[in-house]
C-alpha positions as CSV (number, residue, x, y, z in Angstrom):
1,M,68.3,115.2,209.7
2,T,69.2,114.4,213.3
3,E,69.0,110.9,214.8
4,E,66.2,111.9,217.1
5,S,64.0,112.9,214.1
6,L,64.6,109.7,212.1
7,S,61.8,107.2,211.9
8,Y,62.8,103.5,212.2
9,E,62.1,103.1,208.5
10,Q,64.3,106.1,207.6
11,A,67.2,104.9,209.8
12,R,67.0,101.3,208.4
13,A,66.9,102.5,204.8
14,E,69.9,104.8,205.4
15,L,71.7,102.0,207.2
16,A,71.2,99.7,204.3
17,T,72.7,102.3,202.0
18,V,75.7,102.7,204.2
19,V,76.3,99.0,204.3
20,E,76.0,98.8,200.5
21,K,78.6,101.5,200.1
22,L,80.9,99.8,202.5
23,E,80.5,96.4,200.8
24,T,81.0,98.0,197.3
25,G,84.3,99.4,198.4
26,G,86.3,102.0,196.5
27,N,86.2,104.4,199.4
28,T,89.2,106.0,201.0
29,L,90.0,104.9,204.5
30,E,88.6,108.2,205.9
31,E,85.4,107.7,203.9
32,S,85.0,104.2,205.1
33,L,85.5,105.2,208.7
34,S,83.0,107.9,208.3
35,L,80.5,105.5,206.8
36,W,81.2,103.0,209.6
37,E,80.5,105.7,212.3
38,R,77.3,106.7,210.6
39,G,76.3,103.1,210.4
40,E,76.8,102.7,214.1
41,E,74.7,105.8,214.8
42,L,71.9,104.5,212.6
43,A,72.0,101.0,214.1
44,A,71.6,102.6,217.6
45,V,68.6,104.6,216.3
46,C,67.0,101.4,215.0
47,Q,67.7,99.6,218.3
48,K,66.2,102.4,220.2
49,W,63.0,102.1,218.1
50,L,62.9,98.4,218.6
51,D,63.4,98.6,222.3
52,G,60.6,101.1,222.5
53,A,58.3,98.9,220.5
54,R,59.1,95.9,222.8
55,A,58.4,98.0,225.9
56,R,55.0,99.0,224.5
57,L,54.2,95.4,223.6
58,D,55.2,94.2,227.1
59,A,53.1,97.0,228.7
60,A,50.1,96.1,226.6
61,R,50.5,92.4,227.5
62,A,50.8,93.2,231.2
63,A,47.7,95.5,231.0
64,A,45.7,92.7,229.4
65,E,46.5,90.2,232.1
């Protein structure tokens, strides 16, 4: 699944799984780096969704005034 097709909830859930795997340990350095990179991608997806939600709220507030 590409980042563009992930919902906020999907990205957040996968990010939580990535964090759990990193915290648990037992991964090789390469696996840990790959997990970290995926976590960064997922965090960016979540931030994009949150930024979009904030923009929609700001627009709705402005329209109501």
